N, C-alpha and C positions, 0 to 999 in steps of 0.2 A: 504494500500500500504506500510505503514511503517514497518509492520511486527512485531514490538515489542511494539506497544502501545496497550495494551490489554483493549480496551474500551468496555463497555457494556452500553446498554441503556434500559430505561423502555419499549420502544416500541419494540415488537418482530421483526417487519419488518426492523427497523433501525439496530438492533443488527445483523440481518442476513446479511444486506449489509456491515456492518463493518467487519463481519467475512468472507466476500467474497463468501458467499453461492451462490449468483446469478451471480458470475463472469462468470461461464461457459456458462450460458444461454445468457448473453449479448454478450459474445465473439462469440458465434455461430451465433447469429442474425447479428452481424457485418460481419462475414464471408459470410453469405448468401447475405447480401446487396451488398458486393463487389464481389460476384460471385466467391469465391475461396473455396467453401465448398467441392468441389470434391477432393477426396484423391489423393495424388501424389505418384508415385513410385520413388525409388532412381535413376532409370535410367533416369527419366525426369529431375532430378537435375544434374546428371553427363553429360548428353547430349554427350555421347561418340561418336555419329555419326558425331559430329562437329570436334572432335579432330583428328589429323592425326593418323591413326591406324598403329602402329608398331605391330609386333607379340608380344603381351604383355602376361604377366603371368595371366592376369585377366580371360582369357577364361576358365582356369581351375578353377572351382568353389571352391576356397580354403576357409577354415574356416575363415581366416583373412579377405578376401574380403566380405564374408557374414556378418561378425561381423561389418565391416565398414558400410555395407548397413543397418544393424539394427540400428546403431546410426543415420545415415542420415534419415532413415524412422521415427525414434522417434522424432528427432528435427523438421523435416519439417511438420509432421502431429501433432505436439504437441498441445494438447488441443482441437483437432477437434473430437476426439472420434471415428474416422473411418480411416482405411488405407487398403492397398491391401495385407499386409503380415500377420498381427497378429490378427486383430479383426474378422476374418472369423470364420470358424468352428474349433473345438478344434483339429482336426486331423492336419489341415494345420499349426496351431499354434505350435504343438509339433514337426512336421517335420522340420519347419524352425528353431526352437530353437536348435534342434540336429545338423542342418547343420552348426551352428555357433561355435560349440566346438568340436574339434577332440579328439582323445583318449588322446593325450599328452597335449592338452590345453583345458581341460574341463571348465576352468573358463570363456570361451567365452559364455557359456550357461547362466551364471548369468546375464551378461549385456543384452543378447538377451531377456531374460525373463523380466528384469526390464524395457526394452523399451516399454512394453505394458502400464506401468504406465504413461509414458510420453505422450502417445497418448491420454489417458483418463484423462489427468490432470484437476484438479479443479472440476471434476464431481464426487463428493464423492459417492453419492448414487448408481448410476448404475456402476460407475467405479470399485468400490471394488467388486461388484458381478462378473465382468468379470475377475478380477485378481484372484479370488478364483479358477477359472478353472486351473490356474498354479499349485495350491497347490495339485491338484490330481496327478500330475506327481511325482513319488516318486524318486527324486534324489536330493542330497544335494545342488548342484549349482542352480538348477531350483527353489528349495524351497527358497533359499537365495534371488534369483532374485525376487520371488513373494513378499517376505517381503519388499524388497527395493521398488518394484513397488507400494505397498500399501502406502508407505510413500510419494512417488512422486505424487500419485494421490491427496493426501490431502495437498500438500505443499501450504502454505499461506492461506488455508481455515480452518476456525474454525468451528467445529461442536459441537452441544450440547451433542451428545451421545458418543463422543470419540471412534469411531469404531476402529481406528488404535491401540489405547492403548489396547483395548480388544483383538485384533487379535495377537499382537506381544509380549505382556508382558510375556506370558508363554514361548515363544521361548527364550527370553533373559535369563530367570531364569533357564531353563532346562540345567543342566550341561552335560547330556548325549548326547545332540545334537553335531554335528560337529562344529568346530570353524567357518567355513564359513557361516553356517546357522545363528549362533548367530551374526556374523558380519552384515549380511543382515538385521536382525531384529533391531540391534542397530542403524544402519544408517537410517533405515526406520523411527524409532521413532524420530531420530534427525531432519529429514526433515519435518515430519508431524507436529512437535511441535516447530519448530524453532521460537525463540523469545517469546515463551509463558511463560517462567520461571515456568513451571509446576513442583510442588514438587514431584508428583508421579514418574516422569521420573528420578528425582534425586535419589529417594529411589531405583528405579530399577537398575540404572547404577552404583551407588557408590560401591556396593559389587564387581563389575567387576574391577573397577579401584584400589580398595584397596587390591585386592588379588595378591600377588607377584608371584604366581605360574602360573598366566594366560598367555596365548599366547600373544606375543607382538602385533600381528595384532589386536586382539580383544581389548586389552588394548588401543591401539592408536585410533581405531575407536570409542570406547566408550567415550574417552576423547573428540574427535571431536564432537560427538553427543551432549555431555554436553555443549561444546562450542557453538553449534548452539542454543540449547534450552535456555541457560542462557547468550546469547550474550550481552556484555556490562553491566553485572549485578554486577561485582566486588565481586563475592561470594568467600570468602577466603577459605572456607572448601574444595570446589572443587579444587582450586589451590593447596592447601596443598597435597591433595590426588594425583594429577597428578605429582607434584614434587617428592613426595615419591616414586611413581611408577617408575619414571625415575631413581631415585637413586638406587632402588632395582635392576634395569636391567642393569644400566651402572655403576657398582661400581668401577672397575679399570679404569685407565686413558686410554680410548680408543682413538686412533688417528682418526678413521673414524666413520661416522654414519653407522652402519652395516646393519640396517634394513630399507628398503625403507619406511615402514609404520610408523616408529617412528616420522617422520616429522609431521604427523597428530596429534600426541599427543601434540607436541609443539604448533601447530596451535590452537588446542582446548584450551590450556592454554591462548594463546594470545587473542582469541575471547572473553574470559570472561572479559577481560579488554579493549575491543574495544572502542576507543574514550574516555577513562577515564583519560588520561594524568597522573597526579601525583599519582593517586590511585594505579598505578602498581609498584611504586618504591619498596615497601616491597617485592613483589614477585621477582623482579629483583635481590634484595639483596640475597634472599633465593636461587636463581638459581646459584649463584656463587659456591654453594656447589656441583652442578652437574658437574662431571669432563669431561675433553676432549672436543671433537668437538660438541657433542650433547648439552652440556651446553651453548656454545657460540651461537649455532643455536637457541636454545630455548630462551635465554635471548634477542637476537635481535628480534625474532618473537614477543615477548611480548612488547618490546619497540616500534616497528613500529606499531603494532596494537593499542597500547594505544594512539599514537599521530595521528591516521588515520584522514585525512581530516582537520587537524588543521592548516596546512601551517606553522608549527613551523620551522623557518629558522635554529635555532641551531641544531635541530635534523637532518635536511637535510645535514648540514655541517658535522655532526658527521658520517652520513652514507657514504657521499662522501669520507671522510677520510678512512673509513674501506675499501671501494671499491678500494682506491688508493694503498693499500698494494699489492705488487707482491708476492703472495704465490704460490709455486709450488704444494704443497699438503695441506691437512686439510683446504680446502678453501670453504666448502659448506655453511658457514655462510655468505660469501660475496653475494651469490645469494639473501639471505633474505634482506641484506642491500640495494641491487639494487631495488628490488621490494618495499622495505620500502620507498625509495625516492619517488616513484610514489604514494605510499599509503598516505604519509604525504601531498604531494602537490596536490592530486586530488581534484576535485570539483570546482576549479576556473581557468579561462582561463590563467591568467598571470603566475601562478605557473606551470601550465602544459607546457606552452611554454618554460619557463626557464629550467625545468627539461629535456624536450626533447633535449635541446641543450647540457646539461651535458651528456646525454646518448650518443650523437654523439662523445664526447671526449672519453667516455669509449670504444666505438667501435674501436677507433683508437689506444688507448694506453693500454686498459685493457688486462688482461690475458684471455685465451679462456673460462675459466669457467664463467667470467663476461659477455663475448660477448653472451653467450648462454641465459642469462637472459634478456639482454637489449630489444630484440623484445617483450618479454612478458610484460615487464614494460611499453613499449610504448603502447602496446595493452590495458593494464590496464587503462592507462590515457584516452583512447578514446573508451571506450566501446560503441558499437552501434552508433558510430559517425564517419562515414567514411570520414575523411578529405583527400583531394588529396595529401597533403605533407606527411601524415602518410602512405598512401597507397604506395607512391613512395619509402619511406625509407624501408618499410617491403618487398616490391617486390624486391629491391636490395638484401636484406639479404636472401631472400628465395632461391637464387642460391648460397649460401655461400659454401665454400669448406668443412667446418665442418658440419657434418650432423645434429648435435643437434641445431646448430644456425639456419639452414634452417628449421628444424621442428618447432622450436619456432616461427620463422617468419611466417610460413604457418598458424599455429593455431591462431596466433595473427591477421592475415588477417581475419580469421573467427570471432574472437571476435570483431574486429573493425567494421565489416560489419554485425554483427549478427542481424538478423531480419529486414534487410533493402533491401535485394535482389539487392544490389548495382551491376550494370552491369559490372563495371570495375573490381571489385574484382572477379566476377564470371568468367570473361574472363581470368584473371590471374591464377585462380585456375584450369581452364580447361587446360591452357597451362602447368601448373606444373604437372598435372596428366599425360600428355604425357611425359614430361621431366623426371619424376621419375617413368616411367612405369615399369622399371626393379627392382626398389628398393621397396620391399613390405612394409617395415616399414614406409618410408616417404610417400608412396602412401596412407597408412592407415590414416596418419595425414592429407593429402590433402582432403581425403573423409570426415573426421570429420569437417574440415574447411568448406567444401561445405555444409554440413548439418547445421552448425551454421549460415552460411550466409543466408540460406533460412528458418531460424527458424520460425515456425508458419506461413509459406508461406508469410513472410514479414509483419505479423501483430504484431510482438512482439519486445520487447527491453530487454536487460539485463543491461541497465545502472542503477546503484544504486541511481543516483540522480533523484529526482522528485520534483513536485511543483515548476516549473520554475527553476530547477537545484539549488534550495535553500536548500532543505533537502536531507539527505542521509539515505537510508533505511539500518539499521544495518544487517538485515537478508540477504538482497541481497548481501551486501558487504561480509558477511561471506561465502556465497555460492561461490562467485567469487574467494575469497582468497583460498578456498579449491582447486578449479581447478588450480589456479596459482601455488600453492605449489606442486600440482601433476605434473605440466608441467616442474618444475625445474629439474625433473629427468625422462626424457622421457623413457629411456631404461628400468628402473625397474618398473615404475608406469603405464604410459599410454600404453606403448608397452609391459609391463610385465603382471602381473596378477591383477593389480588394475585398469583396464580401467573403471570399474564401477564408479570411482571417477568423471568421466565427468558428471554424472547425478546430482552431487551436485549443478550444475548450475540451477537446476530446481527451487530453492527458489529465484533465481534472475530474473526468467522469468516473465514478466508482459506484458499484451496487451498494445500497445502504442495507445490506443484509447481514444476518448472523448465521453462519453455517457451522454446525458442530460435526467434527469427524473423529473417528477412533484412532488408535495409535498406528493402524495400517493405512490411515488417511482415506478410509471409506466413510461415506456419509452416515451419521448416527443420530437419528431423531431423538431428542430428549425434551422434557417440558421445561420451559424457562418463564420467568416472570419479567414482563417488560413494563416499565413505568417511567414517570418523570424523574429525572436525576435530581438528587438532593446533595448539596455540598456538605460533606461530613468531615472535612479536613480539621484535625485538631480537636474533635469532640471526644469526650471521655466515653468509656464503655464501648458497646457495640451498637451504634445508632443505625437505623434503617437507611440504606443508601438510595432507595427508590420509594416513591409514593404514588398511590393511585394506580396500582399495577393490574395488568390482566395476564392470565397464564396462557401461553401458546406452546405449540410444539415446533421445534426448529425444522426448517429454516424460517426465520422471522425477519420482519423489516424493523429497523430502528430509525426514528426521526432524529432531528438535530439534537434535541435536548433530552433524549431518552437514554435509558441505561437498561441492561439486562442482567439478571442473575439466575443461576440454576435453581430449579424448584425441587430437585431431588438431591439426596446425598449419595446416590449410587455412583456418581462419577465425580472426578476432581478435574477442573480445568487446569491446563498448564500455563495459563496467563491470568493476570489479575483482572484484566479488562475483557469483557465478552463483546467482541466486535469483529466483523469480517470472518476469517476462518479461525476456529478455536479447536485445538486438539484436546480431547478428553481422555483420561485414563480411569480405569475402574478403581473405586475406593476400596482398599483391602479391608477396612473395618466395617463395611456396610452390611455384609451377610449376617454378622453376629446380631446387629440390631433387628434385622428383619424377622428373626425367629421369635424374638420376645413378644411381638405384638400380634401374632397370628391368632384368629378368633378361637380356634379349636383348643388353645391352651387356657382360655379364660376360665373355663369351668374348673379345671384342676387347680388353678390359682386361688379359687374361692374357698377351697377346703371345707365344703359342705358335704356331710355324709348321707343325709336323707335325700333320696332321688326326687321326691316331689318338690322339696324346697329348692333343690338344685335347678330344676326346670324353671321354677318361678324366678329365681335369681337371674338366670340367663335372660329370661324374658324382660325382666326389669332393667337389665343393663342396656337394653336398646330403646328404652322409653325416654321421652324428653322429661327433664326434671319437673316441670310444672304439672305433668300428668301423673306423677308417681303417687301422690297421696291417695288417689282413688284405688290404686291396685293393692293397697296395703291389706 
């Protein structure tokens, strides 16, 4: 689950489990248990028969609406391996992909093709065979989508034979290919090997970063991919190459960040120092040489990533200070500072509460560029954790006069509810789809939010915290940050030609299930109590760690603030926190207890010699206390 602990074991079966090889199988058996295996269509998510129908633009099957349906279909059926649009015959597959990209917006085909990877997620063996069907269609964008899909299929899954490396390495090195094909291959590698710190990937991608002639898109995506693979590794040579690349491209003092993609190069640099605190100081000094707006943007990105989840108060104050400046132009770095506040404070309740209050001040007094980021930052603090107060705040902002504030609030509703099927958010999004029926851009964002809300039919989470919200997965955080930085500039990224950046969330997606296995790693159903987690740190005695529980048989789903404990003494868990995969072993002391309480022994225990009395006593033992007096 951590993504960046590359553990191996002597036993092959254990190594496979550590590498998530069986994740797909367990996830599908959970889906069958809960009876949600049936594929869903985007229409079942939109429920457009419930919304008041105005004569909307959607009846015209526009490429934009089809592209939105591709995203929704990908998120909803993620990991299930079957859907109604893409996994059928090859002809239906290609016709649907061509519907998603018109002549002037061919980039839609790339996201449509990549959505196949999301549906087949975690199932590396059969998934890659299906993705190969896309490579038969000879078109740049579809080929690029296929490369990205093969990366999404193997996100978070470690395989012995490295199929993705074999498939994509030639495409990255081939200079004759179009830029977009190489971008797809680079991002595919980044997703497939996120957190592995694999040297082969470094050797593949370094030439791209070091070459000053290369296109800014490819340079930025290669930097981001290296950021994913070497997340939190403090590798100085990668950092130097990225800074040099930025210096080559932004030599004169430019007032604005001219390319939408260059923000991903900055993020790639930041991810290398994710959570490393002081280790990033040298890089931040070096970034002072990068002129203009991009230098500020980059240095703040590195600083906020370095202190991610540390709760460092000084950094939060510094970021608040940057946000407080009223700048009319050259202000794109303020967005990073606002997200940075959320990034530093995430992971603990108290900090999140306090930052949410600071964000309310920003909404009242901040310039419009700050207000656009506040909903994203609030969503970032509450990933897959739909609190009523947060939903209220975002629902107010979703009707804001500024369209980018509204779009940020809408997609944040999707993040906050992602994988929870929260009915209240679903209702809000349906109302918004009517409200913005005429505005195709905002409607596209509403559709994506609906897809996120029903992610994996409600069996997934994108919260980077796990193990009772104690640990943070660096790879999941990296994926979420990539999406957050894309959402800072809706017009040019998500609604422009980089909408495939939404798939970066795939390395953060995890099933929110608890599966218990025996010591041979075979599934072992036991009864567990699932309830609201209670903070019992430092309390005397043995306080109850959960409240308001229900008893279920594993596999079970756990929401963000829930905790599970075993309801039987028959097995002992090998971990203190029940979450994800838990290995149980038999309790050696259990059999002795079982014999004591069997009902046949009760009569002997009573030591009554008269048979008639004995029968009566046994009868009385089963009667409720308030009825006993009549039987005397």
